[in-house]
C-alpha positions as a Markdown table, in Angstrom:
| # | Residue | x | y | z |
|---|---|---|---|---|
| 1 | Unk | -0.2 | 32.2 | 11.4 |
| 2 | Unk | 3.2 | 30.5 | 11.1 |
| 3 | Unk | 3.7 | 27.1 | 12.6 |
| 4 | Unk | 6.8 | 25.3 | 13.6 |
| 5 | Unk | 7.4 | 22.1 | 11.6 |
| 6 | Unk | 7.6 | 18.8 | 13.5 |
| 7 | Unk | 11.1 | 17.3 | 14.1 |
| 8 | Unk | 11.0 | 14.3 | 11.7 |
| 9 | Unk | 13.1 | 12.3 | 14.2 |
| 10 | Unk | 10.7 | 12.7 | 17.1 |
| 11 | Unk | 7.3 | 13.8 | 15.8 |
| 12 | Unk | 6.1 | 10.2 | 15.7 |
| 13 | Unk | 6.6 | 7.1 | 17.8 |
| 14 | Unk | 10.3 | 6.3 | 17.8 |
| 15 | Unk | 10.2 | 2.6 | 18.6 |
| 16 | Unk | 8.0 | -0.4 | 18.9 |
| 17 | Unk | 8.1 | -3.2 | 21.5 |
| 18 | Unk | 8.6 | -6.9 | 20.8 |
| 19 | Unk | 5.4 | -8.4 | 19.5 |
| 20 | Unk | 4.4 | -11.2 | 17.3 |
| 21 | Unk | 1.3 | -12.3 | 15.3 |
| 22 | Unk | 1.1 | -15.9 | 14.3 |
| 23 | Unk | 0.5 | -15.5 | 10.6 |
| 24 | Unk | -0.4 | -13.1 | 7.8 |
| 25 | Unk | -2.6 | -11.3 | 7.2 |
| 26 | Unk | -1.7 | -9.3 | 10.3 |
| 27 | Unk | -4.3 | -7.4 | 12.1 |
| 28 | Unk | -4.3 | -3.9 | 13.5 |
| 29 | Unk | -6.0 | -4.6 | 16.9 |
| 30 | Unk | -3.1 | -6.3 | 18.7 |
| 31 | Unk | -0.5 | -3.8 | 17.6 |
| 32 | Unk | 1.3 | -1.6 | 20.2 |
| 33 | Unk | 1.6 | 1.2 | 19.4 |
| 34 | Unk | -1.4 | 1.4 | 17.1 |
| 35 | Unk | -0.4 | 2.6 | 13.6 |
| 36 | Unk | -1.3 | 6.2 | 12.7 |
| 37 | Unk | -3.3 | 6.3 | 9.5 |
| 38 | Unk | -3.9 | 10.0 | 9.6 |
| 39 | Unk | -7.2 | 9.8 | 11.6 |
| 40 | Unk | -6.3 | 13.0 | 13.5 |
| 41 | Unk | -3.9 | 14.6 | 11.1 |
| 42 | Unk | -4.9 | 14.3 | 7.5 |
| 43 | Unk | -6.8 | 17.4 | 6.2 |
| 44 | Unk | -8.2 | 17.2 | 2.7 |
| 45 | Unk | -8.2 | 20.0 | 0.1 |
| 46 | Unk | -10.5 | 18.4 | -2.6 |
| 47 | Unk | -7.4 | 17.4 | -4.6 |
| 48 | Unk | -9.2 | 14.2 | -5.8 |
| 49 | Unk | -12.8 | 15.5 | -5.8 |
| 50 | Unk | -15.2 | 13.1 | -7.6 |
| 51 | Unk | -12.6 | 10.4 | -8.4 |
| 52 | Unk | -13.1 | 6.7 | -7.9 |
| 53 | Unk | -10.3 | 4.6 | -6.5 |
| 54 | Unk | -9.7 | 0.8 | -6.1 |
| 55 | Unk | -7.2 | -0.1 | -3.4 |
| 56 | Unk | -6.1 | -3.7 | -2.9 |
| 57 | Unk | -5.0 | -4.4 | 0.6 |
| 58 | Unk | -7.1 | -1.4 | 1.6 |
| 59 | Unk | -8.2 | -2.7 | 5.0 |
| 60 | Unk | -5.2 | -1.7 | 7.1 |
| 61 | Unk | -1.7 | -0.2 | 7.2 |
| 62 | Unk | -0.7 | 1.7 | 4.1 |
| 63 | Unk | -4.0 | 0.8 | 2.3 |
| 64 | Unk | -6.1 | 2.3 | 5.1 |
| 65 | Unk | -4.1 | 5.5 | 5.2 |
| 66 | Unk | -4.5 | 5.9 | 1.5 |
| 67 | Unk | -8.2 | 5.2 | 1.6 |
| 68 | Unk | -8.7 | 7.7 | 4.3 |
| 69 | Unk | -6.6 | 10.4 | 2.6 |
| 70 | Unk | -8.4 | 9.8 | -0.7 |
| 71 | Unk | -11.7 | 10.1 | 1.0 |
| 72 | Unk | -10.8 | 13.3 | 2.7 |
| 73 | Unk | -9.6 | 14.6 | -0.7 |
| 74 | Unk | -13.0 | 13.9 | -2.2 |
| 75 | Unk | -12.7 | 10.4 | -3.7 |
| 76 | Unk | -14.9 | 7.4 | -3.3 |
| 77 | Unk | -13.1 | 4.2 | -2.8 |
| 78 | Unk | -13.4 | 0.4 | -3.0 |
| 79 | Unk | -11.0 | -1.8 | -0.9 |
| 80 | Unk | -10.1 | -5.4 | -1.4 |
| 81 | Unk | -9.4 | -7.5 | 1.6 |
| 82 | Unk | -9.3 | -11.1 | 3.0 |
| 83 | Unk | -12.1 | -12.6 | 5.1 |
| 84 | Unk | -9.7 | -12.6 | 8.1 |
| 85 | Unk | -9.4 | -8.8 | 7.8 |
| 86 | Unk | -13.2 | -8.2 | 8.1 |
| 87 | Unk | -12.8 | -6.1 | 11.3 |
| 88 | Unk | -10.0 | -4.0 | 9.9 |
| 89 | Unk | -12.0 | -3.5 | 6.6 |
| 90 | Unk | -15.0 | -2.4 | 8.6 |
| 91 | Unk | -13.0 | 0.3 | 10.4 |
| 92 | Unk | -11.6 | 1.6 | 7.1 |
| 93 | Unk | -15.2 | 1.7 | 5.7 |
| 94 | Unk | -16.2 | 3.7 | 8.8 |
| 95 | Unk | -13.4 | 6.2 | 8.4 |
| 96 | Unk | -14.1 | 6.8 | 4.8 |
| 97 | Unk | -17.9 | 7.2 | 5.3 |
| 98 | Unk | -17.2 | 9.5 | 8.3 |
| 99 | Unk | -15.3 | 11.7 | 5.7 |
| 100 | Unk | -18.5 | 11.8 | 3.7 |
| 101 | Unk | -17.5 | 9.5 | 0.9 |
| 102 | Unk | -18.5 | 6.1 | -0.3 |
| 103 | Unk | -16.5 | 3.0 | 0.6 |
| 104 | Unk | -17.2 | -0.5 | -1.0 |
| 105 | Unk | -15.5 | -3.4 | 0.8 |
| 106 | Unk | -14.7 | -6.3 | -1.6 |
| 107 | Unk | -13.9 | -9.7 | -0.2 |
| 108 | Unk | -11.4 | -11.3 | -2.6 |
| 109 | Unk | -8.0 | -13.1 | -2.8 |
| 110 | Unk | -6.3 | -11.6 | -5.8 |
| 111 | Unk | -4.0 | -14.7 | -6.1 |
| 112 | Unk | -7.1 | -16.3 | -7.6 |
| 113 | Unk | -7.6 | -15.0 | -11.2 |
| 114 | Unk | -11.3 | -15.2 | -11.2 |
| 115 | Unk | -11.6 | -13.5 | -7.8 |
| 116 | Unk | -9.3 | -10.7 | -9.0 |
| 117 | Unk | -11.4 | -10.3 | -12.2 |
| 118 | Unk | -14.6 | -10.1 | -10.2 |
| 119 | Unk | -13.1 | -7.7 | -7.7 |
| 120 | Unk | -12.3 | -5.1 | -10.4 |
| 121 | Unk | -15.7 | -5.6 | -12.0 |
| 122 | Unk | -17.5 | -5.1 | -8.6 |
| 123 | Unk | -15.4 | -2.0 | -7.8 |
| 124 | Unk | -16.1 | -0.4 | -11.2 |
| 125 | Unk | -19.8 | -1.1 | -10.9 |
| 126 | Unk | -20.1 | 0.1 | -7.4 |
| 127 | Unk | -18.3 | 3.3 | -8.0 |
| 128 | Unk | -19.6 | 4.0 | -11.5 |
| 129 | Unk | -16.1 | 3.6 | -13.0 |
| 130 | Unk | -12.5 | 3.8 | -12.0 |
| 131 | Unk | -10.0 | 6.7 | -12.1 |
| 132 | Unk | -7.3 | 5.4 | -9.7 |
| 133 | Unk | -6.0 | 1.9 | -9.0 |
| 134 | Unk | -3.6 | 1.3 | -6.1 |
| 135 | Unk | -1.9 | -2.1 | -6.2 |
| 136 | Unk | -1.1 | -2.4 | -2.6 |
| 137 | Unk | -1.8 | -6.0 | -1.5 |
| 138 | Unk | 1.4 | -7.7 | -0.4 |
| 139 | Unk | 2.7 | -10.8 | 1.4 |
| 140 | Unk | 6.1 | -11.4 | 3.1 |
| 141 | Unk | 7.6 | -13.9 | 5.6 |
| 142 | Unk | 11.0 | -14.1 | 7.2 |
| 143 | Unk | 13.1 | -16.8 | 5.5 |
| 144 | Unk | 15.8 | -18.8 | 7.3 |
| 145 | Unk | 17.8 | -19.2 | 4.1 |
| 146 | Unk | 17.4 | -20.3 | 0.6 |
| 147 | Unk | 17.8 | -23.9 | 1.5 |
| 148 | Unk | 14.6 | -23.8 | 3.5 |
| 149 | Unk | 12.4 | -22.2 | 0.9 |
| 150 | Unk | 9.4 | -24.2 | -0.3 |
| 151 | Unk | 7.8 | -23.7 | -3.6 |
| 152 | Unk | 4.4 | -23.2 | -2.0 |
| 153 | Unk | 5.8 | -20.3 | 0.1 |
| 154 | Unk | 7.4 | -18.8 | -2.9 |
| 155 | Unk | 4.2 | -19.1 | -4.9 |
| 156 | Unk | 2.2 | -17.3 | -2.3 |
| 157 | Unk | 4.6 | -14.3 | -2.4 |
| 158 | Unk | 4.8 | -14.2 | -6.2 |
| 159 | Unk | 1.1 | -14.8 | -6.7 |
| 160 | Unk | 0.2 | -12.0 | -4.3 |
| 161 | Unk | 2.8 | -9.4 | -5.2 |
| 162 | Unk | 3.1 | -10.0 | -8.9 |
| 163 | Unk | 0.5 | -12.2 | -10.5 |
| 164 | Unk | -2.4 | -10.6 | -8.6 |
| 165 | Unk | -1.2 | -7.1 | -9.5 |
| 166 | Unk | -0.9 | -8.0 | -13.1 |
| 167 | Unk | -4.4 | -9.4 | -13.3 |
| 168 | Unk | -5.9 | -6.4 | -11.4 |
| 169 | Unk | -4.1 | -4.0 | -13.7 |
| 170 | Unk | -5.2 | -6.0 | -16.8 |
| 171 | Unk | -8.8 | -5.9 | -15.7 |
| 172 | Unk | -8.8 | -2.2 | -14.6 |
| 173 | Unk | -7.2 | -0.7 | -17.7 |
| 174 | Unk | -10.3 | -0.9 | -19.9 |
| 175 | Unk | -12.2 | 1.1 | -17.2 |
| 176 | Unk | -9.6 | 3.9 | -17.2 |
| 177 | Unk | -9.7 | 7.1 | -19.2 |
| 178 | Unk | -7.0 | 9.7 | -20.0 |
| 179 | Unk | -6.0 | 11.3 | -16.7 |
| 180 | Unk | -6.3 | 8.1 | -14.7 |
| 181 | Unk | -3.6 | 6.7 | -12.6 |
| 182 | Unk | -2.2 | 3.3 | -11.5 |
| 183 | Unk | 0.0 | 3.3 | -8.4 |
| 184 | Unk | 2.1 | 0.3 | -7.2 |
| 185 | Unk | 3.4 | -0.2 | -3.7 |
| 186 | Unk | 6.9 | -1.4 | -4.1 |
| 187 | Unk | 9.5 | -1.3 | -1.3 |
| 188 | Unk | 13.0 | -0.2 | -0.2 |
| 189 | Unk | 13.6 | -4.0 | -0.5 |
| 190 | Unk | 13.7 | -3.5 | -4.3 |
| 191 | Unk | 16.9 | -1.4 | -3.9 |
| 192 | Unk | 18.3 | -2.8 | -0.6 |
| 193 | Unk | 17.3 | -6.5 | -0.5 |
| 194 | Unk | 17.7 | -8.4 | 2.8 |
| 195 | Unk | 18.4 | -12.1 | 2.8 |
| 196 | Unk | 15.6 | -12.7 | 5.3 |
| 197 | Unk | 13.1 | -11.3 | 2.7 |
| 198 | Unk | 14.7 | -12.9 | -0.4 |
| 199 | Unk | 11.6 | -13.8 | -2.3 |
| 200 | Unk | 9.7 | -10.7 | -1.2 |
| 201 | Unk | 12.6 | -8.4 | -2.3 |
| 202 | Unk | 12.7 | -10.2 | -5.6 |
| 203 | Unk | 9.0 | -9.4 | -6.3 |
| 204 | Unk | 9.4 | -5.8 | -5.2 |
| 205 | Unk | 12.2 | -5.3 | -7.7 |
| 206 | Unk | 10.0 | -6.8 | -10.3 |
| 207 | Unk | 7.3 | -4.3 | -9.4 |
| 208 | Unk | 9.6 | -1.5 | -10.3 |
| 209 | Unk | 10.1 | -3.0 | -13.8 |
| 210 | Unk | 6.3 | -3.6 | -14.1 |
| 211 | Unk | 5.7 | 0.1 | -13.2 |
| 212 | Unk | 8.2 | 1.4 | -15.7 |
| 213 | Unk | 7.1 | -0.9 | -18.5 |
| 214 | Unk | 3.4 | -0.3 | -18.0 |
| 215 | Unk | 4.0 | 3.5 | -17.9 |
| 216 | Unk | 5.6 | 3.2 | -21.3 |
| 217 | Unk | 2.7 | 1.2 | -22.7 |
| 218 | Unk | -0.1 | 3.3 | -21.3 |
| 219 | Unk | 1.4 | 6.7 | -21.8 |
| 220 | Unk | -0.1 | 7.2 | -25.3 |
| 221 | Unk | -3.5 | 6.5 | -23.7 |
| 222 | Unk | -3.0 | 9.3 | -21.1 |
| 223 | Unk | -2.8 | 6.9 | -18.2 |
| 224 | Unk | 0.0 | 7.5 | -15.7 |
| 225 | Unk | 1.7 | 4.6 | -13.9 |
| 226 | Unk | 3.9 | 5.2 | -10.9 |
| 227 | Unk | 5.1 | 3.5 | -7.7 |
| 228 | Unk | 5.7 | 4.4 | -4.0 |
| 229 | Unk | 8.6 | 2.7 | -2.3 |
| 230 | Unk | 8.0 | 2.6 | 1.5 |
| 231 | Unk | 10.9 | 2.0 | 3.9 |
| 232 | Unk | 10.2 | 0.4 | 7.3 |
| 233 | Unk | 6.6 | 1.3 | 8.0 |
| 234 | Unk | 4.7 | 0.2 | 11.1 |
| 235 | Unk | 1.9 | -1.9 | 9.7 |
| 236 | Unk | 0.3 | -5.3 | 10.6 |
| 237 | Unk | 2.7 | -6.9 | 8.0 |
| 238 | Unk | 5.6 | -6.4 | 10.4 |
| 239 | Unk | 4.6 | -8.3 | 13.6 |
| 240 | Unk | 3.1 | -11.0 | 11.3 |
| 241 | Unk | 6.3 | -11.6 | 9.3 |
| 242 | Unk | 8.0 | -13.9 | 11.8 |
| 243 | Unk | 10.9 | -11.5 | 12.7 |
| 244 | Unk | 12.7 | -12.2 | 15.9 |
| 245 | Unk | 11.7 | -10.0 | 18.9 |
| 246 | Unk | 14.9 | -8.1 | 18.7 |
| 247 | Unk | 14.4 | -7.3 | 15.0 |
| 248 | Unk | 10.9 | -6.0 | 15.8 |
| 249 | Unk | 12.2 | -3.8 | 18.6 |
| 250 | Unk | 14.9 | -2.4 | 16.3 |
| 251 | Unk | 12.5 | -1.9 | 13.4 |
| 252 | Unk | 13.2 | 1.3 | 11.6 |
| 253 | Unk | 16.0 | 2.4 | 13.8 |
| 254 | Unk | 18.6 | 1.9 | 11.1 |
| 255 | Unk | 17.2 | 4.8 | 9.0 |
| 256 | Unk | 18.8 | 8.2 | 9.0 |
| 257 | Unk | 15.7 | 9.5 | 10.9 |
| 258 | Unk | 16.2 | 6.7 | 13.4 |
| 259 | Unk | 12.6 | 5.4 | 13.7 |
| 260 | Unk | 9.9 | 3.5 | 11.8 |
| 261 | Unk | 7.5 | 5.4 | 9.6 |
| 262 | Unk | 3.7 | 5.5 | 10.1 |
| 263 | Unk | 1.2 | 4.7 | 7.3 |
| 264 | Unk | -0.1 | 8.3 | 7.4 |
| 265 | Unk | 3.4 | 9.5 | 6.3 |
| 266 | Unk | 3.0 | 7.7 | 3.0 |
| 267 | Unk | -0.5 | 9.0 | 2.1 |
| 268 | Unk | 0.8 | 12.3 | 0.6 |
| 269 | Unk | 2.8 | 10.4 | -2.0 |
| 270 | Unk | -0.3 | 8.4 | -3.1 |
| 271 | Unk | -2.4 | 11.6 | -3.1 |
| 272 | Unk | 0.2 | 13.4 | -5.2 |
| 273 | Unk | 0.5 | 10.6 | -7.8 |
| 274 | Unk | -3.2 | 10.3 | -8.2 |
| 275 | Unk | -3.8 | 14.1 | -8.5 |
| 276 | Unk | -3.5 | 16.5 | -11.4 |
| 277 | Unk | -0.4 | 17.9 | -9.7 |
| 278 | Unk | 1.4 | 14.8 | -11.0 |
| 279 | Unk | 0.2 | 15.2 | -14.6 |
| 280 | Unk | 3.8 | 15.0 | -15.9 |
| 281 | Unk | 4.9 | 12.2 | -13.5 |
| 282 | Unk | 4.8 | 8.7 | -14.9 |
| 283 | Unk | 7.2 | 5.7 | -14.7 |
| 284 | Unk | 8.5 | 7.2 | -11.4 |
| 285 | Unk | 9.2 | 5.5 | -8.1 |
| 286 | Unk | 8.7 | 7.8 | -5.1 |
| 287 | Unk | 10.7 | 6.6 | -2.1 |
| 288 | Unk | 9.3 | 7.3 | 1.4 |
| 289 | Unk | 12.1 | 5.6 | 3.4 |
| 290 | Unk | 13.1 | 7.7 | 6.4 |
| 291 | Unk | 16.3 | 8.7 | 4.5 |
| 292 | Unk | 17.4 | 5.3 | 3.1 |
| 293 | Unk | 18.6 | 5.6 | -0.4 |
| 294 | Unk | 16.7 | 4.1 | -3.3 |
């Protein structure tokens, strides 16, 4: 029976209200509207049956949507999260287990090398190996201008978005076999950097280079490396970034589709890149941006 496709301009919430969270990591509970992670919409088709995935930042937002989609596609997952995100992580575990798959929550701060090393080891042991690694953990804060930047703030962004990703990838590669996949979450900021996110945008551009270089290195081992570049997606990162109320209210309205995206709308890109359907896709950046160019 034929169905009418949703209008991409109006099929999801078109706006969000002014709201703030004091600091990152942001949490899902206070958000209005609540993000859509695919709880009611994602239908699996066994595209990742039997695979084992490690997802950093897997407790909420994009990470939760990916974990849920992977589970409904037949994969077991391990998610890395902060202690402050325990409630969000528990909900992700519940959703994955409700889908009939295993979910291992791992408490770790990947800015710390030893914690990152142990997180990968714990995931591989719990899942019996690794087939997919999603480098999704991220940190951003609104900046007033380059004159106000502190080295400690810069280091938190760089250590989370770059150093942590490098260490997790380094530790994961020995566990990966031909057909495995590494997927980085970069951003539209890599192509359209905003001054208020100067250091974050810098790391997102670097992640593109990381993805392309690692794809070149690991190609002859049969390991694919790709990235997804989200546009303005409604996740706990946004109200916890320190944007002014007006900026939050206008979030995503500058896209051609005129609204922010939902985490569930990114899940398909991550499923595709992890699946055999993407067997000839490596070194690519898949933009999911509401029409913004990349």
